[in-house]
N, C-alpha and C positions, 0 to 999 in steps of 0.2 A: 787676149787673155789666154794663158797657156791652159793645157788640158787639165792640170790638178785643180787650178783655181775655178775653171768652168764647173768641174764635177762637184767641187765644194758649194759652189753657189747653187747648183741645181738640187743638190741634196738638201740644204738649208731650206729651199723654197718648198720642195716635197714634204719635209718635216713640218714646216709651218702650216701647210694645207692640211696634213693629217691630224694635227693637234686641234683643228677646228671641228673634226667629226664628233658628233654627239654619240653616246653610247646607243642610242635607239638606231641612228644610221648604220654603225658598225654591225650591230646584231641582225639588222634586216639584210644588209649587203652580204653578211657571212651566210646567212640562211639561203639566199638566192644562189650565191657562188657555190656552196655545198650541193644544193639540189642539181646544178648543172653538172659538176664534177662526178656526182654519184650515177648520173645517167650517160656519162661519156664512154666512148669504146675503150679508151685508153684505161679508165679505172676498171671496167668490168673485165678486160682481158689480163689485168695485171695480177700476178701472184704475189709480188712483193711491192708494197707501197712505202715510199718514204715521204713523210709529212712534217709538220712542224707544229709546235705548242706556242699558239699566238700570245703577244703580249702587248701592252699599250693599246694603240689604235689599229693593230694589225686584223686582217680579215681572219677569222677563226675557221680552221678546217676541223675542229673537234669531231662535228657530226660524221665527216668522211672517215675519220680515224675509227671512230666507234662502229661504223657501218663495216669498214674493212676487217676489224677484229671480229665482229659477228659472223661476217662471211667465211671466216677461217683463213683470211690472207695474212701473210706476215707483214707487220707494220713496224717501221723504224721511225725515229726522229733524231734530230740533232743532239749531239753530246759534245760540248766544247771542252777540248783537253789541252788546248795551249793557246797563245795568243795568235797561232796561225793554223791550228789543226782542228777540224770538226770530224767526227765519227758518226756512223749510223748505229744508234743503240736500239735494241729490240724493245718495242712497246708492247706489253702484255695485258695491260688494263688502264683505263683512264681515271681509275679510282685513286684518290690520296696521293697524287704526284707531288714530289718535293720540289723545292724551288732552288735553283743553283745560285751561284755568287753573282750572277748578272741579273737576277730577279725573274728568271724564266723557268716556267715548269719544265721538269725533266724526269727521266726515269730513275728509279732508285738504284743505288749501288748495291752490289756489283752489278753492272749492266752487261748483258751479252751484247755482242756486236753483229751486225749484219754486213757482210762483205759488199762494198758499193757496186761491184759489178753484177751482183744478183738483183739488184733493184730494177724494176720494170717502169715505175712511175714515180717521178719526183714532183712533189707540189713545192713550188719555189716562191718564197714571200719576197718583197722588195719594197724599196722606198718609192719607186716608180717604174713604169714599163713604156714601151712603144708599141704600137700594133705590129711592128716588124720584128718583134721579139728582143729588143735591147732592154736590158734591165740595170737599174741602179740599185744597188744593195744598201746596207747601212754604213759601208765604209771600211769594214775589216777583211774582206775578200774571202770569208769562209766558203760561201757558196761556189765562188769562182774556183777556188782550189779543190772543192769536193766534187763538182759537177764534171770535171775533166776525168775523174777516175771511174765514172759510171757510164753505162750504155743505155740508161733508161730515158724514157720520153719526159721530157721537161715541160711542165705545166705552170706558167705563172699564174700567181693568185693576187688579185689587187681588186680595187674598186674604180669605177669610171673616172672619178675625180682625180686619180693619180696616173692616168693615162696621158702621155705627152706625144707631141709630134716628133721630138728629138730628145735624145738623152746622150750626153757626152760619154764615149766609151774608148778604151784602149784595147790593146791586143791581149790582155789578161782577162778582161770582161767576158763572162759567158752570156750567150743569148738563150731564150727560152723558145721551144717549138711551138707552143701555143699559149693562149692567154685567156683566163676566165675572169669576168668581172661579174657584177650583179645584173648586168643587162645583156651580155653576149660571151660566146665562145669563139675565139679568132685563131685560126691555124696560121701561125706567123711564118712558117716555112713555104706556104704558098705565096707569100707576098714578094 
């Protein structure tokens, strides 16, 4: 089977698994993941944090974003501007966030932007990960194109049920440096 078909099959399987998650499981996993991130050296040392606003059954990092704002850190989240481009939009509050055309919460317009090279820590969602940092996204490539513009530490955010032995990747797919699940923090660069 060629790489594209293997990626499609793996993504479908991961989506099928995620669709079985109960709201209670996602909430509990999100709480545990946020606690781990908030205690991490990477978060504590970061001046600029790039997170995301979860949708569907994604692990929520809202508590991390709220705490970063409370601590006076600069916080940014994705802003989709085209079929191929994602920008870092400045997040100033978690209150009353509008929903974009994809059904994802976003910052209100006009949004100030944060230069990708200023970002110290990037919380990276994904459909699935490996313990060696391989990541499978949703298929649009937004994070793969965005991550190459940054020098920040990449921290994959997921739950144990979406960690796999292998994930098909090509040369355009970005890896993460560490991974956080509800049960552990793994430094992928050490593996």
